Structure formats: C-alpha cells, structure tokens
C-alpha positions in Angstrom: -25.6 -21.3 -18.5 -25.6 -20.3 -14.8 -29.1 -20.5 -13.4 -30.2 -17.3 -11.6 -33.7 -15.8 -11.6 -33.2 -12.1 -12.0 -34.6 -9.1 -13.8 -31.2 -8.3 -15.3 -28.2 -10.7 -15.7 -24.9 -9.7 -14.1 -21.3 -10.8 -14.9 -17.8 -9.8 -14.1 -16.6 -7.8 -17.1 -13.0 -7.0 -16.2 -10.4 -7.9 -13.5 -7.4 -6.0 -12.2 -4.8 -6.7 -9.5 -2.1 -4.9 -7.5 0.7 -6.7 -5.8 3.1 -4.7 -3.6 6.7 -4.3 -4.7 8.4 -5.8 -1.6 8.6 -9.6 -1.5 9.2 -11.1 2.0 10.4 -14.6 2.2 10.1 -17.1 5.1 13.7 -16.4 6.2 12.9 -12.8 7.0 9.5 -13.6 8.6 11.0 -16.3 10.8 13.7 -14.1 12.4 11.2 -13.0 15.0 9.3 -16.2 15.4 12.0 -18.7 16.5 10.8 -21.2 13.9 12.5 -22.7 10.8 11.4 -21.4 7.4 10.8 -25.0 6.2 8.4 -25.4 9.2 6.4 -22.5 7.8 6.3 -24.0 4.3 5.2 -27.4 5.6 2.5 -25.9 7.8 1.1 -23.4 5.3 2.5 -24.0 1.8 3.7 -20.3 1.9 7.2 -19.5 0.6 6.8 -15.7 0.4 4.3 -12.9 0.6 4.2 -9.1 -0.3 4.3 -6.3 2.2 3.1 -2.9 1.2 5.3 0.1 1.5 4.4 3.5 2.9 3.2 4.7 -0.5 1.1 1.6 -1.1 -1.9 2.5 1.0 -5.3 0.7 0.8 -6.6 3.5 -1.4 -3.5 3.5 -3.7 -3.6 -0.3 -4.1 -7.4 -0.4 -4.6 -7.2 2.4 -7.2 -4.5 0.7 -9.2 -6.4 -2.6 -9.3 -9.7 -0.7 -10.0 -8.2 1.2 -13.0 -7.0 -2.0 -14.5 -10.4 -3.7 -14.0 -12.1 -0.8 -15.7 -9.7 -0.9 -18.6 -10.1 -4.6 -19.0 -13.9 -4.2 -19.0 -13.8 -1.3 -21.4 -15.9 0.7 -18.9 -15.4 4.4 -18.2 -15.1 5.3 -14.5 -17.9 7.8 -14.9 -20.3 5.0 -15.7 -19.7 3.3 -12.3 -22.8 3.5 -10.1 -21.5 1.9 -6.9 -18.0 1.2 -5.5 -17.7 -1.5 -2.9 -14.4 -2.1 -1.1 -14.0 -5.2 1.0 -11.3 -4.9 3.7 -10.6 -5.8 7.3 -7.3 -4.0 7.7 -8.4 -0.3 7.6 -7.0 1.1 10.8 -9.5 4.1 10.9 -13.2 3.9 11.1 -13.6 7.1 9.2 -13.4 8.0 6.4 -14.2 4.8 4.6 -11.7 3.5 2.0 -14.4 3.2 -0.7 -15.2 6.9 -0.9 -11.6 7.8 -1.5 -11.1 5.0 -4.0 -14.2 6.2 -6.0 -12.7 9.7 -6.1 -9.3 8.4 -7.1 -10.5 6.4 -10.1 -13.1 9.0 -11.1 -16.2 7.0 -10.1 -17.8 10.2 -8.7 -21.5 9.8 -9.9 -22.6 7.1 -7.4 -22.5 5.5 -4.0 -19.4 4.1 -2.2 -19.1 2.0 0.9 -16.8 -0.5 2.7 -17.8 -4.1 3.3 -16.3 -5.7 6.5 -16.6 -9.4 6.1 -13.0 -10.3 6.4 -11.7 -13.1 4.1 -15.3 -13.6 2.7 -15.5 -9.9 2.0 -14.9 -10.1 -1.8 -17.5 -12.9 -2.3 -20.0 -11.1 -0.1 -19.4 -7.9 -2.2 -19.7 -9.8 -5.4 -23.2 -10.9 -4.4 -24.2 -7.4 -3.4 -23.0 -6.1 -6.8 -24.9 -8.8 -8.7 -28.0 -8.0 -6.7 -27.7 -4.3 -7.4 -27.4 -5.1 -11.1 -30.3 -7.6 -11.0 -32.6 -5.2 -9.4 -31.9 -2.4 -11.9 -30.4 -0.2 -9.2 -27.0 -0.1 -10.9 -25.5 -0.8 -14.3 -21.9 -1.0 -13.3 -20.4 -1.8 -9.9 -16.7 -1.7 -9.0 -15.8 -4.3 -6.4 -12.5 -4.2 -4.7 -10.8 -6.6 -2.2 -7.8 -5.0 -0.5 -5.7 -5.5 2.5 -2.6 -4.3 4.3 -2.5 -7.2 6.7 1.0 -6.2 7.7 -0.5 -3.3 9.5 -2.6 -5.5 11.9 -0.5 -8.6 12.3 1.9 -8.8 15.2 5.2 -9.8 13.6 6.1 -11.8 16.7 2.9 -13.8 16.9 3.5 -17.4 15.7 -0.2 -18.0 15.0 -0.4 -15.3 12.3 2.9 -13.6 11.4 3.9 -16.0 8.7 0.5 -16.4 7.1 -0.6 -12.9 5.9 0.3 -10.6 3.1 -0.9 -7.5 1.3 -2.4 -6.6 -2.0 -5.6 -5.7 -3.9 -7.8 -7.2 -6.6 -10.8 -5.6 -8.3 -13.6 -6.5 -10.8 -16.2 -4.5 -12.7 -19.6 -6.1 -12.5 -22.1 -5.1 -15.1 -25.2 -6.2 -17.1 -24.9 -9.3 -19.2 -27.3 -11.1 -21.5 -26.0 -14.4 -20.1 -25.8 -14.4 -16.2 -22.1 -14.8 -15.2 -22.5 -14.8 -11.4 -24.5 -17.6 -9.9 -26.6 -17.5 -6.7 -24.5 -17.2 -3.6 -24.4 -19.8 -0.8 -23.3 -17.8 2.3 -23.7 -17.5 6.0 -22.1 -16.4 9.3 -21.4 -18.1 12.6 -20.9 -15.6 15.4 -20.8 -18.4 18.0 -17.2 -19.0 16.9 -16.2 -15.4 16.5 -13.4 -15.8 19.1 -11.4 -18.1 16.7 -10.0 -15.1 14.8 -9.8 -11.8 16.8 -7.9 -8.6 17.2 -6.6 -8.3 20.8 -6.5 -6.1 22.7 -9.1 -3.8 21.1 -8.0 -0.3 20.2 -10.1 0.9 23.2 -8.3 -1.3 25.6 -4.7 -1.1 24.3 -2.1 0.3 26.7 1.1 2.1 25.8 3.6 -0.3 24.3 0.9 -2.9 23.3 -0.1 -3.8 19.8 -3.7 -4.9 18.9 -2.6 -7.7 16.7 -4.6 -10.4 15.0 -4.8 -13.7 16.9 -6.0 -17.0 15.5 -6.7 -20.4 16.8 -5.2 -22.1 13.8 -5.9 -25.8 14.3 -9.6 -25.1 15.1 -10.0 -22.8 12.1 -8.4 -25.5 9.9 -10.9 -28.1 11.1 -13.8 -25.7 10.6 -12.7 -24.7 7.1 -12.1 -28.3 5.9 -15.5 -29.5 7.1 -17.9 -26.6 6.8 -16.7 -25.4 3.4 -17.4 -28.7 1.6 -21.2 -28.5 1.9 -21.0 -24.8 1.2 -19.3 -25.5 -2.1 -21.8 -28.2 -3.0 -24.7 -25.8 -2.2 -23.2 -23.1 -4.5 -22.9 -25.7 -7.3 -26.5 -26.9 -6.8 -27.9 -23.3 -6.7 -26.1 -22.5 -10.0 -27.2 -25.8 -11.6 -23.6 -26.8 -12.3 -21.7 -30.0 -11.6 -18.1 -30.1 -10.5 -17.0 -31.7 -13.7 -18.3 -28.7 -15.7 -16.0 -26.3 -13.9 -12.9 -24.9 -15.5 -11.4 -23.6 -12.2 -11.7 -23.6 -8.4 -10.7 -20.4 -6.6 -10.9 -20.8 -2.9 -9.7 -18.2 -0.4 -5.9 -18.6 -0.2 -5.8 -19.3 3.5 -3.5 -22.2 3.6 -2.3 -24.7 1.0 -3.3 -27.7 3.2 -6.9 -26.4 3.5 -7.1 -26.0 -0.3 -5.7 -29.6 -0.8 -8.2 -31.0 1.6 -11.1 -29.2 -0.1 -10.0 -30.4 -3.5 -10.0 -34.0 -2.2 -13.3 -33.7 -0.4 -15.0 -32.2 -3.5 -13.4 -34.9 -5.8 -12.6 -32.2 -8.4 -11.6 -33.6 -11.8 -8.0 -33.2 -12.9 -9.0 -30.7 -15.6 -10.2 -28.2 -13.0 -7.4 -25.6 -12.5 -7.0 -24.9 -8.7 -5.8 -21.5 -7.6 -2.6 -22.0 -5.5 -0.9 -18.6 -5.3 -0.9 -18.7 -1.5 2.6 -20.0 -2.2 3.9 -16.5 -3.1 1.2 -14.1 -1.9 0.3 -15.6 1.5 -3.2 -15.0 2.9 -4.4 -11.6 1.7 -7.9 -11.9 3.3 -10.4 -9.9 1.2 -8.0 -9.5 -1.6 -7.3 -13.3 -1.8 -10.0 -14.4 -4.2 -9.6 -11.7 -6.9 -5.8 -12.0 -6.7 -6.1 -15.8 -7.1 -8.4 -15.4 -10.1 -5.9 -13.0 -11.6 -3.1 -15.4 -11.0 -4.9 -18.2 -12.9 -5.7 -16.0 -15.8 -2.3 -14.3 -16.1 -0.6 -17.7 -16.0 -2.9 -19.1 -18.7 -4.2 -21.9 -16.5 -7.7 -20.6 -17.0 -9.3 -18.4 -19.6 -11.9 -15.6 -19.6 -15.4 -17.2 -19.8 -14.3 -20.4 -18.0 -16.7 -21.5 -15.2 -15.2 -21.2 -11.8 -16.3 -21.8 -8.2 -15.2 -19.0 -5.9 -15.1 -19.4 -2.1 -14.3 -17.1 0.8 -14.2 -17.9 4.5 -12.7 -16.3 7.6 -13.1 -14.1 10.7 -16.5 -13.5 12.0 -17.0 -16.3 11.1 -18.1 -15.5 7.6 -18.3 -17.7 4.5 -19.6 -17.5 0.9 -19.3 -19.3 -2.4 -20.7 -18.8 -5.9 -20.2 -20.1 -9.4 -19.0 -17.4 -11.9 -17.7 -16.9 -15.4 -14.1 -15.7 -15.2 -13.7 -12.1 -16.5 -11.2 -10.5 -18.9 -7.9 -9.2 -17.7 -5.7 -6.5 -19.4 -3.3 -9.0 -20.8 -5.3 -12.3 -21.2 -3.5 -15.4 -22.3 -3.5 -15.8 -26.1 -5.2 -19.2 -25.9 -6.3 -21.7 -23.2 -3.7 -24.3 -22.0 -3.3 -27.3 -24.3 -6.1 -29.8 -24.0 -8.4 -27.3 -22.1 -11.7 -26.1 -23.3 -14.3 -24.0 -21.6 -17.0 -26.1 -19.9 -20.6 -25.9 -20.9 -22.5 -24.9 -17.7 -25.9 -26.3 -17.1 -29.0 -24.1 -17.1 
C-alpha cells in the first residue's frame, strides 16, 4: 500500500491517449539540419515522432484522450469536478485550453485551468488532482498532458528539431479506498531557467523571425542524470516503497540516453518494465508521461494495478516524481507478461 496521509484516498482510474496520424522519421527531420539520421538515433534514441495535422489541435487531441480515459474509468463526464490541462505549446494566452476541453468532453459542471510546468506538467497536475481529491474539494479530476511541439520548435534548429513530437495523454483521478498516488517529490530551479527557452519572445520577434525553442542540450543532460536520481529516491521514500517492489518505471521521455543513465543509477531490478517509447514518439513534453504509461499497458509490458514510479523534468527548470498504481486502459492486456506479477507495495 502506498503511504499517504489524507482525508480521502486518490488513484488514477482510467487512462487514454491520442497519437497524431502523421509519422515523421529521422530522414525527413534531418533534411533541414545537415546531420545524418543515424547521428540523431545515436544521440537521442529517437527513430520517429508524430506531428499533428491542422485538425489535430491541442483541444482535439486532449478531448480524444480525455474521452478514452473517462470510458476506461467508467466515469461520466458530468461527474468531473475539475479539468487540468498541462501544456507548454499553447500559442495563445487566452482562452485557456482546459476550458474548451471541458466543454468538448461534457465536463461542464466544474472548474478548468491550464498548468504550465513544461515536461513536468503532467506530474505536477497529478499531484494537484490527488490533493483536490484528498481535501474533499473534488471527487473526479480529468488530468491531460498535451503538446503540439511542432508549433514551437524551429525545424532548422539542431538543438531541438529532431527531439520533439506531438500527442496527448489523459487520466481520470478519483477517490479510492486504497491510495494509488503517492506523495510527490517536486521542485523548481529558476536559476537555470536559461537552459531551455523560447527565443526571441513573441513581444520581441521581428518580421521573418520565429520564436523557436532553444535548449542547451549537454548541460540539460548532465542536470537530468544527476538531479533526477535523488528525486526518484525521495519519491520512493515518501511512498514507503523500495525499487524492487516496482512493476514499472515511467520517466519523462526526453532522451533514451537519459533514461538508460537513470536506470543504471537507480539500480532497478530487471523485472521493472522501463518506458522507452521515446523511440517512436520523441519528446512530447507534458504528454510524455501519460503516453509512456499507455505504451507500457497497451504492449502488455505492465498491467493495471502495477506499482510505477513516474518522473517528469524540463524547462523552468521544473521536476516532479511520484509512485502510483497504474490505471486501466480501454483495451488492457488480457494478462501480465509471462513471469510478471504485481508487486506488493509497502505501507
């Protein structure tokens, strides 16, 4: 049992995902970068990513993922008290994405707001949802992570163009007799905010310029592979769980090399399934963690109810991690992979 002192327990009840139709391989991305596709694969572990079409807006992708999450949870949209949408790629400050998503799915009886915490946005929002449930303020919260990174990435920028992709993932968080979302370990470090920025700003852009995302990749890599290890250990300690009791590890899909480094540093046992869909989704920022969860469950590498360590980190700099029980999906695997069993989490 995950340890969390609350009035009401909270858990993820259902999970949905939306992946854009268009698949973009490294050959296409590299045409404007003057680099070899194999260089991209070696540097990032990414072979392809999805780019959204004109009809696949943030609202459309969020709504599709949200409807699937509600169906998987068996929760009517009218019973949703709060809609939280985590995104960093909304190109308008108003109206927010969340209000339109709430309208689109029929969650019209409660509050809605966007959460801007970049690649940690989903994990941040999951903690907000669990807190709303724990306090008694809400009984059901729809949490969405969604991005159209192709809108804010300069296709000619070698530091970012090959990394990012688009998509959406959503979960329904609700009351649970057994807590399924552990205490969060999180933080922010504004002293390093210049490592990932959008330049120039929309205010300073001149005709012909594009305010694309810029990243100091090597420095971000060193930060992620060092700072995220104690963060993961803190999340495990707060939940009263040991690494060997996990069924899955779902880190933000930033870069395959970062994930590999974290797995080694945490000394995760071989039975722990590690999310690795960065290979064919790229870095989808706030959508990364729910899409990675969905990928594990859809492939049968993990099962609903398995204990998992989630982790998000990115621009800001923002970072968060929590231990959870994996939720149901619309088409869950018939049985766990051979030899796998759900771990018993410590209280």
